C-alpha angles and dihedrals in degrees: 000000000000089000094051095043091055090061093043089061091054097043110043093187139010114277141176126243114208117204136176121232143165139236098267106141134223089024098043132001139139089220094064121085092231091038086241138312097275093045090048091054093048090049091049093051093049092047088065087069094043093257122142121212124223117188128197113198115212137143110295098249090053091045091059091047102046094044089072089070122096092253093067134065091202144284132293150233097024131166113225088255090057096056101106137200111296093030134091126208124235124216116284114296097177139339135246131189130232114208149138120270120188140178120276095248094043120109111200118191117189140139102196134021088247088055090051093054092043095053103036143041105252117194122216141171109258099214095050116098102219123202109289098255092050093043089055090054091050091053092045095052097028118162113173093218091057092064123082136192095236146001093264090060090046090054090049097051090046092051089048092053095241090130130033095228141349129238103221149106102290093216090058099049095042090050090051093045089057092045092049095040092238117167133208101038113135114237093202104084139182115238116213102174145355113230127197117231116219141169111256103217119203113240093238128132111309095013093129092061091049092047093049092046097051093043089052091049089051093048094047097041108133095188127092107322121241102234131172122239092221135035120277089253112088111250121257118254090259091052092046090058 
């Protein structure tokens, strides 16, 4: 009762938060009954304060643009590197992984991530803002034809053998490979980093209250805990392999 009354004092009446998101299954997708695992968790957290969640699914670049309007609270799910100017990140709602996915018959031999990018063609999604160390490697070894507009296209060019490996969240590309009936993508993957997923809240009027409220909901959540499968420190190159 104390927990619930605390939120009642902050939110005088039920309201709806509208956010922008992208097609990034299994974390977020209009085609999934729950709209994705990350969306489902965010919706569940907000429901504890009587808040409904409305999601508009658009391409990621557009999601980050339209969420600066007064109609939106922000965009989700965002890696820390994707929280842009004019937005503030909430505490971690869920986690995603960043790793290397290859074709079944491919044999990749590398000792460092720099070595991997130098020796092989690594595909990526152009409008994603990867963690800084990985983004630098993309710029350093940039080939226009290795970049795609979305994860579906990334899965297709990997399956077709047009790249040696893909820089992606393995759960996303394996989900899409199954959905698109793509063959030849290796299900054993190399994880480079674990990345938190947060709601990027636009710094508009009243954003501090929304930020504090959601952070408190996350901290006091008594349901299944969102825990990371690795330590907060990015794995070494040897561990990543």
